[in-house]
N, CA, C, O and the ligand as a Tripos MOL2 file, in Angstrom:
@<TRIPOS>MOLECULE
protein
  289   287    73     0     0
PROTEIN
NO_CHARGES

@<TRIPOS>ATOM
      1 N          -8.5980   12.3330  -14.1270 N.3       1 MET1
      2 CA         -7.3850   11.6000  -13.7780 C.3       1 MET1
      3 C          -7.6700   10.1770  -13.3030 C.2       1 MET1
      4 O          -8.6620    9.8530  -12.6490 O.2       1 MET1
      5 N          -6.6480    9.3270  -13.7220 N.am      2 ASN2
      6 CA         -6.8840    7.9090  -13.5100 C.3       2 ASN2
      7 C          -6.0920    7.5000  -12.1870 C.2       2 ASN2
      8 O          -5.2030    8.1850  -11.6800 O.2       2 ASN2
      9 N          -6.5120    6.3880  -11.7530 N.am      3 CYS3
     10 CA         -5.8900    5.7200  -10.6100 C.3       3 CYS3
     11 C          -4.3400    5.5770  -10.8430 C.2       3 CYS3
     12 O          -3.9520    5.3970  -11.9970 O.2       3 CYS3
     13 N          -3.4750    5.6450   -9.8590 N.am      4 ARG4
     14 CA         -2.1080    5.5040  -10.0580 C.3       4 ARG4
     15 C          -1.6890    4.0620  -10.4780 C.2       4 ARG4
     16 O          -0.5970    3.7670  -10.9640 O.2       4 ARG4
     17 N          -2.7980    3.1420  -10.2000 N.am      5 LEU5
     18 CA         -2.3650    1.7970  -10.3650 C.3       5 LEU5
     19 C          -3.2490    1.0570  -11.4720 C.2       5 LEU5
     20 O          -2.8760   -0.0190  -11.9390 O.2       5 LEU5
     21 N          -4.2510    1.5800  -11.8110 N.am      6 CYS6
     22 CA         -5.1950    1.0050  -12.6830 C.3       6 CYS6
     23 C          -5.8560    1.9930  -13.6790 C.2       6 CYS6
     24 O          -5.4790    3.1630  -13.6180 O.2       6 CYS6
     25 N          -6.7270    1.6780  -14.5190 N.am      7 CYS7
     26 CA         -7.3140    2.7560  -15.4500 C.3       7 CYS7
     27 C          -8.5490    3.1420  -14.8860 C.2       7 CYS7
     28 O          -9.2490    3.8150  -15.6430 O.2       7 CYS7
     29 N          -9.0470    2.8850  -13.6840 N.am      8 ARG8
     30 CA        -10.1930    3.3740  -13.1270 C.3       8 ARG8
     31 C         -10.0590    4.8660  -12.7320 C.2       8 ARG8
     32 O          -8.9700    5.4040  -12.5300 O.2       8 ARG8
     33 N         -11.2250    5.4730  -12.6400 N.am      9 GLU9
     34 CA        -11.2050    6.9890  -12.2830 C.3       9 GLU9
     35 C         -10.6130    7.0410  -10.8940 C.2       9 GLU9
     36 O         -10.9860    6.2360  -10.0400 O.2       9 GLU9
     37 N          -9.6990    7.9680  -10.6410 N.am     10 ALA10
     38 CA         -9.1450    8.2200   -9.3480 C.3      10 ALA10
     39 C         -10.1240    9.0170   -8.3070 C.2      10 ALA10
     40 O         -10.7390   10.0020   -8.7150 O.2      10 ALA10
     41 N         -10.2320    8.6520   -7.2010 N.am     11 GLU11
     42 CA        -11.2170    9.4140   -6.3230 C.3      11 GLU11
     43 C         -10.4400    9.9440   -5.1460 C.2      11 GLU11
     44 O         -10.7160   11.0800   -4.7610 O.2      11 GLU11
     45 N          -9.4760    9.2390   -4.5110 N.am     12 GLU12
     46 CA         -8.8950    9.6990   -3.3490 C.3      12 GLU12
     47 C          -7.3640    9.4470   -3.3770 C.2      12 GLU12
     48 O          -6.9180    8.3960   -3.8370 O.2      12 GLU12
     49 N          -6.6170   10.3620   -2.9120 N.am     13 ASN13
     50 CA         -5.1310   10.0070   -2.7600 C.3      13 ASN13
     51 C          -4.4940    9.6200   -4.2540 C.2      13 ASN13
     52 O          -3.3840    9.1030   -4.3740 O.2      13 ASN13
     53 N          -5.2830    9.9190   -5.2660 N.am     14 GLY14
     54 CA         -4.6750    9.5270   -6.5490 C.3      14 GLY14
     55 C          -5.0370    8.0930   -6.9780 C.2      14 GLY14
     56 O          -4.6380    7.5980   -8.0330 O.2      14 GLY14
     57 N          -5.8910    7.4030   -6.0060 N.am     15 PHE15
     58 CA         -6.1190    6.0470   -6.3650 C.3      15 PHE15
     59 C          -7.7350    5.9100   -6.6180 C.2      15 PHE15
     60 O          -8.5460    6.7590   -6.2470 O.2      15 PHE15
     61 N          -8.0010    4.9400   -7.1750 N.am     16 CYS16
     62 CA         -9.5280    4.6680   -7.3650 C.3      16 CYS16
     63 C         -10.1510    4.1820   -5.9880 C.2      16 CYS16
     64 O          -9.4310    4.0210   -5.0030 O.2      16 CYS16
     65 N         -11.3520    3.9830   -5.9650 N.am     17 GLN17
     66 CA        -11.9800    3.5670   -4.7680 C.3      17 GLN17
     67 C         -11.4070    2.3390   -4.1050 C.2      17 GLN17
     68 O         -11.1860    2.2930   -2.8950 O.2      17 GLN17
     69 N         -11.1770    1.3490   -4.9400 N.am     18 LEU18
     70 CA        -10.6830    0.0990   -4.4230 C.3      18 LEU18
     71 C          -9.1750    0.2110   -4.0490 C.2      18 LEU18
     72 O          -8.7780   -0.3410   -3.0220 O.2      18 LEU18
     73 N          -8.3920    0.8530   -4.7880 N.am     19 HIS19
     74 CA         -6.9900    0.9110   -4.3600 C.3      19 HIS19
     75 C          -6.8420    1.9190   -3.2010 C.2      19 HIS19
     76 O          -5.9690    1.7200   -2.3560 O.2      19 HIS19
     77 N          -7.6670    3.0110   -3.1220 N.am     20 SER20
     78 CA         -7.6520    3.8650   -2.0850 C.3      20 SER20
     79 C          -8.0870    3.2440   -0.7110 C.2      20 SER20
     80 O          -7.6710    3.6410    0.3780 O.2      20 SER20
     81 N          -8.9350    2.2700   -0.8910 N.am     21 LYS21
     82 CA         -9.4350    1.5120    0.4030 C.3      21 LYS21
     83 C          -8.1880    0.6450    0.8800 C.2      21 LYS21
     84 O          -7.8470    0.6090    2.0630 O.2      21 LYS21
     85 N          -7.5470   -0.0390   -0.1160 N.am     22 ALA22
     86 CA         -6.4730   -0.8380    0.1700 C.3      22 ALA22
     87 C          -5.3400   -0.1060    0.7910 C.2      22 ALA22
     88 O          -4.6960   -0.5840    1.7250 O.2      22 ALA22
     89 N          -5.0860    1.1400    0.2280 N.am     23 TYR23
     90 CA         -3.9760    2.0820    0.6880 C.3      23 TYR23
     91 C          -4.2780    2.4020    2.0600 C.2      23 TYR23
     92 O          -3.3100    2.4230    2.8200 O.2      23 TYR23
     93 N          -5.5210    2.6790    2.5840 N.am     24 LYS24
     94 CA         -5.8760    3.1440    3.8880 C.3      24 LYS24
     95 C          -5.6370    1.9340    4.7970 C.2      24 LYS24
     96 O          -5.2110    2.1080    5.9390 O.2      24 LYS24
     97 N          -5.8940    0.7440    4.3310 N.am     25 ASN25
     98 CA         -5.7510   -0.4910    5.1010 C.3      25 ASN25
     99 C          -4.2180   -0.7240    5.3610 C.2      25 ASN25
    100 O          -3.8250   -1.1020    6.4640 O.2      25 ASN25
    101 N          -3.4310   -0.5050    4.3900 N.am     26 VAL26
    102 CA         -2.0310   -0.6940    4.3380 C.3      26 VAL26
    103 C          -1.4530    0.2930    5.4430 C.2      26 VAL26
    104 O          -0.6590   -0.1110    6.2920 O.2      26 VAL26
    105 N          -1.8780    1.5620    5.3890 N.am     27 LEU27
    106 CA         -1.4280    2.5330    6.3830 C.3      27 LEU27
    107 C          -1.7970    2.1470    7.8880 C.2      27 LEU27
    108 O          -1.0060    2.1870    8.8300 O.2      27 LEU27
    109 N          -3.0630    1.7890    7.9440 N.am     28 GLU28
    110 CA         -3.6030    1.4180    9.2550 C.3      28 GLU28
    111 C          -2.9600    0.2860    9.9310 C.2      28 GLU28
    112 O          -2.7720    0.2810   11.1470 O.2      28 GLU28
    113 N          -2.6000   -0.7360    9.0970 N.am     29 LYS29
    114 CA         -2.0250   -1.9450    9.4180 C.3      29 LYS29
    115 C          -0.4720   -1.6240    9.9510 C.2      29 LYS29
    116 O           0.0720   -2.2180   10.8810 O.2      29 LYS29
    117 N           0.0590   -0.6580    9.2330 N.am     30 PHE30
    118 CA          1.4790   -0.2430    9.4860 C.3      30 PHE30
    119 C           1.5670    0.2500   10.9440 C.2      30 PHE30
    120 O           2.5340   -0.0520   11.6430 O.2      30 PHE30
    121 N           0.5470    1.0150   11.4000 N.am     31 ARG31
    122 CA          0.6070    1.6780   12.5870 C.3      31 ARG31
    123 C           0.5810    0.4910   13.7500 C.2      31 ARG31
    124 O           1.2440    0.5650   14.7850 O.2      31 ARG31
    125 N          -0.2120   -0.5130   13.4420 N.am     32 VAL32
    126 CA         -0.2680   -1.6640   14.5080 C.3      32 VAL32
    127 C           1.1440   -2.4110   14.4000 C.2      32 VAL32
    128 O           1.8070   -2.7060   15.3950 O.2      32 VAL32
    129 N           1.4900   -2.6560   13.2230 N.am     33 TRP33
    130 CA          2.9210   -3.4140   13.2320 C.3      33 TRP33
    131 C           3.9720   -2.5270   13.7990 C.2      33 TRP33
    132 O           4.8080   -3.0040   14.5670 O.2      33 TRP33
    133 N           3.9850   -1.2970   13.4800 N.am     34 GLU34
    134 CA          5.0160   -0.4200   14.1330 C.3      34 GLU34
    135 C           5.0410   -0.3220   15.5140 C.2      34 GLU34
    136 O           6.1080   -0.1850   16.1120 O.2      34 GLU34
    137 N           3.8900   -0.3820   16.1250 N.am     35 ALA35
    138 CA          3.7730   -0.4120   17.6140 C.3      35 ALA35
    139 C           4.1110   -1.7110   18.1960 C.2      35 ALA35
    140 O           4.6370   -1.8080   19.3050 O.2      35 ALA35
    141 N           3.8270   -2.6570   17.4960 N.am     36 ALA36
    142 CA          4.2860   -4.1360   17.9780 C.3      36 ALA36
    143 C           5.7190   -4.4400   17.6570 C.2      36 ALA36
    144 O           6.3190   -5.1580   18.4570 O.2      36 ALA36
    145 N           6.3370   -4.0040   16.6240 N.am     37 SER37
    146 CA          7.6010   -4.5660   16.3250 C.3      37 SER37
    147 C           8.5740   -3.5200   15.8760 C.2      37 SER37
    148 O           9.6670   -3.9300   15.4830 O.2      37 SER37
    149 N           8.3420   -2.2260   15.8740 N.am     38 ASN38
    150 CA          9.2350   -1.2100   15.4380 C.3      38 ASN38
    151 C           9.7800   -1.3450   13.8800 C.2      38 ASN38
    152 O          10.8430   -0.8660   13.4850 O.2      38 ASN38
    153 N           8.9400   -2.0140   13.1610 N.am     39 VAL39
    154 CA          9.2230   -2.1800   11.8620 C.3      39 VAL39
    155 C           9.2770   -0.8210   11.1110 C.2      39 VAL39
    156 O           8.5080    0.0890   11.4180 O.2      39 VAL39
    157 N          10.1610   -0.7050   10.1640 N.am     40 ILE40
    158 CA         10.1090    0.6240    9.4200 C.3      40 ILE40
    159 C           9.3540    0.3460    8.1960 C.2      40 ILE40
    160 O           9.1350   -0.7960    7.7920 O.2      40 ILE40
    161 N           8.9490    1.4600    7.5940 N.am     41 TRP41
    162 CA          8.0530    1.5790    6.4530 C.3      41 TRP41
    163 C           8.3000    0.6880    5.2670 C.2      41 TRP41
    164 O           7.4980   -0.0980    4.7620 O.2      41 TRP41
    165 N           9.5470    0.9380    4.9000 N.am     42 SER42
    166 CA          9.9960    0.1510    3.6500 C.3      42 SER42
    167 C          10.1010   -1.3820    3.9010 C.2      42 SER42
    168 O           9.7660   -2.1590    3.0070 O.2      42 SER42
    169 N          10.5230   -1.7970    5.0090 N.am     43 GLN43
    170 CA         10.6020   -3.1480    5.5410 C.3      43 GLN43
    171 C           9.1090   -3.7780    5.5860 C.2      43 GLN43
    172 O           8.8370   -4.9010    5.1610 O.2      43 GLN43
    173 N           8.2510   -2.9390    6.1270 N.am     44 TYR44
    174 CA          6.7810   -3.3810    6.2070 C.3      44 TYR44
    175 C           6.2070   -3.5740    4.8800 C.2      44 TYR44
    176 O           5.4470   -4.5270    4.7040 O.2      44 TYR44
    177 N           6.4960   -2.7510    3.9000 N.am     45 LEU45
    178 CA          5.9450   -2.8810    2.6130 C.3      45 LEU45
    179 C           6.4540   -4.1250    1.9120 C.2      45 LEU45
    180 O           5.7420   -4.8230    1.1900 O.2      45 LEU45
    181 N           7.6840   -4.3480    2.1620 N.am     46 VAL46
    182 CA          8.1990   -5.7130    1.4730 C.3      46 VAL46
    183 C           7.5270   -6.9750    2.1820 C.2      46 VAL46
    184 O           7.2240   -7.9900    1.5550 O.2      46 VAL46
    185 N           7.3350   -6.8160    3.4960 N.am     47 GLU47
    186 CA          6.7030   -7.9650    4.3430 C.3      47 GLU47
    187 C           5.2990   -8.1270    3.7970 C.2      47 GLU47
    188 O           4.9610   -9.2270    3.3610 O.2      47 GLU47
    189 N           4.5300   -7.1910    3.7930 N.am     48 ILE48
    190 CA          3.1460   -7.3090    3.3240 C.3      48 ILE48
    191 C           3.0080   -7.7980    1.8440 C.2      48 ILE48
    192 O           2.0960   -8.5440    1.4870 O.2      48 ILE48
    193 N           3.9220   -7.3490    1.0610 N.am     49 GLN49
    194 CA          3.9340   -7.9070   -0.3430 C.3      49 GLN49
    195 C           4.2320   -9.3060   -0.4150 C.2      49 GLN49
    196 O           3.7930   -9.9210   -1.3860 O.2      49 GLN49
    197 N           4.9280   -9.9340    0.4830 N.am     50 LYS50
    198 CA          5.3810  -11.3260    0.5180 C.3      50 LYS50
    199 C           4.3070  -12.0710    1.1800 C.2      50 LYS50
    200 O           4.1230  -13.2460    0.8620 O.2      50 LYS50
    201 N           3.5710  -11.4970    2.0800 N.am     51 ASN51
    202 CA          2.4760  -12.1860    2.8880 C.3      51 ASN51
    203 C           1.3660  -12.7570    2.0080 C.2      51 ASN51
    204 O           0.7790  -12.0800    1.1640 O.2      51 ASN51
    205 N           1.1330  -13.9430    2.2350 N.am     52 SER52
    206 CA          0.0090  -14.5760    1.3710 C.3      52 SER52
    207 C          -1.3060  -14.1280    1.8670 C.2      52 SER52
    208 O          -2.2750  -14.3100    1.1300 O.2      52 SER52
    209 N          -1.4670  -13.5800    2.9880 N.am     53 LEU53
    210 CA         -2.6900  -13.1640    3.4850 C.3      53 LEU53
    211 C          -3.1120  -11.7350    3.0770 C.2      53 LEU53
    212 O          -4.2420  -11.3130    3.3240 O.2      53 LEU53
    213 N          -2.1900  -11.0190    2.4580 N.am     54 THR54
    214 CA         -2.3940   -9.6700    1.8810 C.3      54 THR54
    215 C          -3.2350   -9.7930    0.6710 C.2      54 THR54
    216 O          -2.9060  -10.5780   -0.2180 O.2      54 THR54
    217 N          -4.3040   -9.0650    0.5830 N.am     55 GLY55
    218 CA         -5.1090   -8.9850   -0.6030 C.3      55 GLY55
    219 C          -4.4300   -8.4640   -1.8130 C.2      55 GLY55
    220 O          -3.4460   -7.7270   -1.7580 O.2      55 GLY55
    221 N          -5.0180   -8.8940   -2.9630 N.am     56 VAL56
    222 CA         -4.3600   -8.4090   -4.2360 C.3      56 VAL56
    223 C          -4.2610   -6.9220   -4.3920 C.2      56 VAL56
    224 O          -3.2740   -6.4050   -4.9160 O.2      56 VAL56
    225 N          -5.2520   -6.2500   -3.9520 N.am     57 TRP57
    226 CA         -5.3330   -4.7340   -4.0970 C.3      57 TRP57
    227 C          -4.2040   -4.0990   -3.1300 C.2      57 TRP57
    228 O          -3.5750   -3.1150   -3.5200 O.2      57 TRP57
    229 N          -3.9790   -4.6200   -1.9790 N.am     58 ALA58
    230 CA         -3.0140   -4.1230   -0.9890 C.3      58 ALA58
    231 C          -1.7610   -4.3990   -1.5580 C.2      58 ALA58
    232 O          -0.8800   -3.5410   -1.4960 O.2      58 ALA58
    233 N          -1.5520   -5.5240   -2.1270 N.am     59 LYS59
    234 CA         -0.2130   -6.0150   -2.7650 C.3      59 LYS59
    235 C           0.2100   -4.9530   -3.8520 C.2      59 LYS59
    236 O           1.3590   -4.5180   -3.9120 O.2      59 LYS59
    237 N          -0.8000   -4.5690   -4.7030 N.am     60 GLU60
    238 CA         -0.4780   -3.6760   -5.7680 C.3      60 GLU60
    239 C          -0.0860   -2.3260   -5.1340 C.2      60 GLU60
    240 O           0.8660   -1.6760   -5.5670 O.2      60 GLU60
    241 N          -0.8230   -1.9360   -4.1300 N.am     61 VAL61
    242 CA         -0.4490   -0.6110   -3.4610 C.3      61 VAL61
    243 C           0.8850   -0.7270   -2.8420 C.2      61 VAL61
    244 O           1.6660    0.2160   -2.9680 O.2      61 VAL61
    245 N           1.2480   -1.8420   -2.1490 N.am     62 ALA62
    246 CA          2.4660   -2.1320   -1.5260 C.3      62 ALA62
    247 C           3.6730   -1.9670   -2.6330 C.2      62 ALA62
    248 O           4.7010   -1.3260   -2.4150 O.2      62 ALA62
    249 N           3.3910   -2.6100   -3.7740 N.am     63 LYS63
    250 CA          4.4570   -2.5860   -4.8740 C.3      63 LYS63
    251 C           4.6150   -1.1200   -5.2710 C.2      63 LYS63
    252 O           5.7410   -0.6270   -5.3480 O.2      63 LYS63
    253 N           3.5520   -0.4370   -5.5160 N.am     64 TYR64
    254 CA          3.6700    1.0320   -5.9160 C.3      64 TYR64
    255 C           4.5050    1.8500   -5.0160 C.2      64 TYR64
    256 O           5.4270    2.5680   -5.4030 O.2      64 TYR64
    257 N           4.0900    1.6840   -3.6650 N.am     65 LEU65
    258 CA          4.7660    2.3540   -2.6590 C.3      65 LEU65
    259 C           6.2210    2.0590   -2.5100 C.2      65 LEU65
    260 O           6.9920    2.9620   -2.1830 O.2      65 LEU65
    261 N           6.6530    0.7930   -2.7420 N.am     66 ILE66
    262 CA          8.0140    0.4710   -2.6860 C.3      66 ILE66
    263 C           8.7670    1.0910   -3.8160 C.2      66 ILE66
    264 O           9.9190    1.4900   -3.6480 O.2      66 ILE66
    265 N           8.1790    1.1810   -4.9090 N.am     67 GLU67
    266 CA          8.8280    1.8640   -6.1220 C.3      67 GLU67
    267 C           9.0060    3.2720   -5.8810 C.2      67 GLU67
    268 O          10.0100    3.8790   -6.2530 O.2      67 GLU67
    269 N           7.9490    3.8520   -5.2000 N.am     68 GLU68
    270 CA          7.9890    5.3090   -4.9150 C.3      68 GLU68
    271 C           9.1400    5.5340   -3.8470 C.2      68 GLU68
    272 O           9.8470    6.5350   -3.9620 O.2      68 GLU68
    273 N           9.3450    4.6620   -2.8420 N.am     69 GLU69
    274 CA         10.3420    4.7440   -1.8200 C.3      69 GLU69
    275 C          11.6850    4.6640   -2.5380 C.2      69 GLU69
    276 O          12.5900    5.4170   -2.1780 O.2      69 GLU69
    277 N          11.8610    3.8270   -3.4960 N.am     70 ASN70
    278 CA         13.1060    3.7050   -4.2140 C.3      70 ASN70
    279 C          13.5680    4.7700   -5.0510 C.2      70 ASN70
    280 O          14.7380    4.9320   -5.3970 O.2      70 ASN70
    281 N          12.4460    5.5930   -5.4030 N.am     71 GLN71
    282 CA         12.7880    6.8300   -6.2840 C.3      71 GLN71
    283 C          13.3700    7.9970   -5.4070 C.2      71 GLN71
    284 O          14.0270    8.8930   -5.9360 O.2      71 GLN71
    285 N          13.1290    7.9710   -4.1220 N.am     72 LYS72
    286 CA         13.5620    9.0010   -3.1410 C.3      72 LYS72
    287 C          15.0680    9.1970   -3.1700 C.2      72 LYS72
    288 O          15.5990   10.0150   -2.4180 O.2      72 LYS72
    289 ZN         -7.0740    1.5840   -9.0090 Zn       73 ZN73
@<TRIPOS>BOND
     1     1     2 1
     2     2     3 1
     3     3     4 2
     4     3     5 am
     5     5     6 1
     6     6     7 1
     7     7     8 2
     8     7     9 am
     9     9    10 1
    10    10    11 1
    11    11    12 2
    12    11    13 am
    13    13    14 1
    14    14    15 1
    15    15    16 2
    16    15    17 am
    17    17    18 1
    18    18    19 1
    19    19    20 2
    20    19    21 am
    21    21    22 1
    22    22    23 1
    23    23    24 2
    24    23    25 am
    25    25    26 1
    26    26    27 1
    27    27    28 2
    28    27    29 am
    29    29    30 1
    30    30    31 1
    31    31    32 2
    32    31    33 am
    33    33    34 1
    34    34    35 1
    35    35    36 2
    36    35    37 am
    37    37    38 1
    38    38    39 1
    39    39    40 2
    40    39    41 am
    41    41    42 1
    42    42    43 1
    43    43    44 2
    44    43    45 am
    45    45    46 1
    46    46    47 1
    47    47    48 2
    48    47    49 am
    49    49    50 1
    50    50    51 1
    51    51    52 2
    52    51    53 am
    53    53    54 1
    54    54    55 1
    55    55    56 2
    56    55    57 am
    57    57    58 1
    58    58    59 1
    59    59    60 2
    60    59    61 am
    61    61    62 1
    62    62    63 1
    63    63    64 2
    64    63    65 am
    65    65    66 1
    66    66    67 1
    67    67    68 2
    68    67    69 am
    69    69    70 1
    70    70    71 1
    71    71    72 2
    72    71    73 am
    73    73    74 1
    74    74    75 1
    75    75    76 2
    76    75    77 am
    77    77    78 1
    78    78    79 1
    79    79    80 2
    80    79    81 am
    81    81    82 1
    82    82    83 1
    83    83    84 2
    84    83    85 am
    85    85    86 1
    86    86    87 1
    87    87    88 2
    88    87    89 am
    89    89    90 1
    90    90    91 1
    91    91    92 2
    92    91    93 am
    93    93    94 1
    94    94    95 1
    95    95    96 2
    96    95    97 am
    97    97    98 1
    98    98    99 1
    99    99   100 2
   100    99   101 am
   101   101   102 1
   102   102   103 1
   103   103   104 2
   104   103   105 am
   105   105   106 1
   106   106   107 1
   107   107   108 2
   108   107   109 am
   109   109   110 1
   110   110   111 1
   111   111   112 2
   112   111   113 am
   113   113   114 1
   114   114   115 1
   115   115   116 2
   116   115   117 am
   117   117   118 1
   118   118   119 1
   119   119   120 2
   120   119   121 am
   121   121   122 1
   122   122   123 1
   123   123   124 2
   124   123   125 am
   125   125   126 1
   126   126   127 1
   127   127   128 2
   128   127   129 am
   129   129   130 1
   130   130   131 1
   131   131   132 2
   132   131   133 am
   133   133   134 1
   134   134   135 1
   135   135   136 2
   136   135   137 am
   137   137   138 1
   138   138   139 1
   139   139   140 2
   140   139   141 am
   141   141   142 1
   142   142   143 1
   143   143   144 2
   144   143   145 am
   145   145   146 1
   146   146   147 1
   147   147   148 2
   148   147   149 am
   149   149   150 1
   150   150   151 1
   151   151   152 2
   152   151   153 am
   153   153   154 1
   154   154   155 1
   155   155   156 2
   156   155   157 am
   157   157   158 1
   158   158   159 1
   159   159   160 2
   160   159   161 am
   161   161   162 1
   162   162   163 1
   163   163   164 2
   164   163   165 am
   165   165   166 1
   166   166   167 1
   167   167   168 2
   168   167   169 am
   169   169   170 1
   170   170   171 1
   171   171   172 2
   172   171   173 am
   173   173   174 1
   174   174   175 1
   175   175   176 2
   176   175   177 am
   177   177   178 1
   178   178   179 1
   179   179   180 2
   180   179   181 am
   181   181   182 1
   182   182   183 1
   183   183   184 2
   184   183   185 am
   185   185   186 1
   186   186   187 1
   187   187   188 2
   188   187   189 am
   189   189   190 1
   190   190   191 1
   191   191   192 2
   192   191   193 am
   193   193   194 1
   194   194   195 1
   195   195   196 2
   196   195   197 am
   197   197   198 1
   198   198   199 1
   199   199   200 2
   200   199   201 am
   201   201   202 1
   202   202   203 1
   203   203   204 2
   204   203   205 am
   205   205   206 1
   206   206   207 1
   207   207   208 2
   208   207   209 am
   209   209   210 1
   210   210   211 1
   211   211   212 2
   212   211   213 am
   213   213   214 1
   214   214   215 1
   215   215   216 2
   216   215   217 am
   217   217   218 1
   218   218   219 1
   219   219   220 2
   220   219   221 am
   221   221   222 1
   222   222   223 1
   223   223   224 2
   224   223   225 am
   225   225   226 1
   226   226   227 1
   227   227   228 2
   228   227   229 am
   229   229   230 1
   230   230   231 1
   231   231   232 2
   232   231   233 am
   233   233   234 1
   234   234   235 1
   235   235   236 2
   236   235   237 am
   237   237   238 1
   238   238   239 1
   239   239   240 2
   240   239   241 am
   241   241   242 1
   242   242   243 1
   243   243   244 2
   244   243   245 am
   245   245   246 1
   246   246   247 1
   247   247   248 2
   248   247   249 am
   249   249   250 1
   250   250   251 1
   251   251   252 2
   252   251   253 am
   253   253   254 1
   254   254   255 1
   255   255   256 2
   256   255   257 am
   257   257   258 1
   258   258   259 1
   259   259   260 2
   260   259   261 am
   261   261   262 1
   262   262   263 1
   263   263   264 2
   264   263   265 am
   265   265   266 1
   266   266   267 1
   267   267   268 2
   268   267   269 am
   269   269   270 1
   270   270   271 1
   271   271   272 2
   272   271   273 am
   273   273   274 1
   274   274   275 1
   275   275   276 2
   276   275   277 am
   277   277   278 1
   278   278   279 1
   279   279   280 2
   280   279   281 am
   281   281   282 1
   282   282   283 1
   283   283   284 2
   284   283   285 am
   285   285   286 1
   286   286   287 1
   287   287   288 2
@<TRIPOS>SUBSTRUCTURE
     1 MET1         2 RESIDUE 1 A MET
     2 ASN2         6 RESIDUE 1 A ASN
     3 CYS3        10 RESIDUE 1 A CYS
     4 ARG4        14 RESIDUE 1 A ARG
     5 LEU5        18 RESIDUE 1 A LEU
     6 CYS6        22 RESIDUE 1 A CYS
     7 CYS7        26 RESIDUE 1 A CYS
     8 ARG8        30 RESIDUE 1 A ARG
     9 GLU9        34 RESIDUE 1 A GLU
    10 ALA10       38 RESIDUE 1 A ALA
    11 GLU11       42 RESIDUE 1 A GLU
    12 GLU12       46 RESIDUE 1 A GLU
    13 ASN13       50 RESIDUE 1 A ASN
    14 GLY14       54 RESIDUE 1 A GLY
    15 PHE15       58 RESIDUE 1 A PHE
    16 CYS16       62 RESIDUE 1 A CYS
    17 GLN17       66 RESIDUE 1 A GLN
    18 LEU18       70 RESIDUE 1 A LEU
    19 HIS19       74 RESIDUE 1 A HIS
    20 SER20       78 RESIDUE 1 A SER
    21 LYS21       82 RESIDUE 1 A LYS
    22 ALA22       86 RESIDUE 1 A ALA
    23 TYR23       90 RESIDUE 1 A TYR
    24 LYS24       94 RESIDUE 1 A LYS
    25 ASN25       98 RESIDUE 1 A ASN
    26 VAL26      102 RESIDUE 1 A VAL
    27 LEU27      106 RESIDUE 1 A LEU
    28 GLU28      110 RESIDUE 1 A GLU
    29 LYS29      114 RESIDUE 1 A LYS
    30 PHE30      118 RESIDUE 1 A PHE
    31 ARG31      122 RESIDUE 1 A ARG
    32 VAL32      126 RESIDUE 1 A VAL
    33 TRP33      130 RESIDUE 1 A TRP
    34 GLU34      134 RESIDUE 1 A GLU
    35 ALA35      138 RESIDUE 1 A ALA
    36 ALA36      142 RESIDUE 1 A ALA
    37 SER37      146 RESIDUE 1 A SER
    38 ASN38      150 RESIDUE 1 A ASN
    39 VAL39      154 RESIDUE 1 A VAL
    40 ILE40      158 RESIDUE 1 A ILE
    41 TRP41      162 RESIDUE 1 A TRP
    42 SER42      166 RESIDUE 1 A SER
    43 GLN43      170 RESIDUE 1 A GLN
    44 TYR44      174 RESIDUE 1 A TYR
    45 LEU45      178 RESIDUE 1 A LEU
    46 VAL46      182 RESIDUE 1 A VAL
    47 GLU47      186 RESIDUE 1 A GLU
    48 ILE48      190 RESIDUE 1 A ILE
    49 GLN49      194 RESIDUE 1 A GLN
    50 LYS50      198 RESIDUE 1 A LYS
    51 ASN51      202 RESIDUE 1 A ASN
    52 SER52      206 RESIDUE 1 A SER
    53 LEU53      210 RESIDUE 1 A LEU
    54 THR54      214 RESIDUE 1 A THR
    55 GLY55      218 RESIDUE 1 A GLY
    56 VAL56      222 RESIDUE 1 A VAL
    57 TRP57      226 RESIDUE 1 A TRP
    58 ALA58      230 RESIDUE 1 A ALA
    59 LYS59      234 RESIDUE 1 A LYS
    60 GLU60      238 RESIDUE 1 A GLU
    61 VAL61      242 RESIDUE 1 A VAL
    62 ALA62      246 RESIDUE 1 A ALA
    63 LYS63      250 RESIDUE 1 A LYS
    64 TYR64      254 RESIDUE 1 A TYR
    65 LEU65      258 RESIDUE 1 A LEU
    66 ILE66      262 RESIDUE 1 A ILE
    67 GLU67      266 RESIDUE 1 A GLU
    68 GLU68      270 RESIDUE 1 A GLU
    69 GLU69      274 RESIDUE 1 A GLU
    70 ASN70      278 RESIDUE 1 A ASN
    71 GLN71      282 RESIDUE 1 A GLN
    72 LYS72      286 RESIDUE 1 A LYS
    73 ZN73       289 GROUP 0 **** ****
């Protein structure tokens, strides 16, 4: 099985090692943001995608998660 975001081999959560790491960072950061500002998940994803400090990998993950949210 390939990563949900690139053609590398998926390792964890359906993501490759790099995207999985980024995914975990995104989740971890959300807990911090949520505690500090009551931001909701979808809002948070949009924010980190816009944020210039967010790494490329995390941005790809955020984009994917936004699309996933929109499909619900
Ligand atoms: Zn990947």
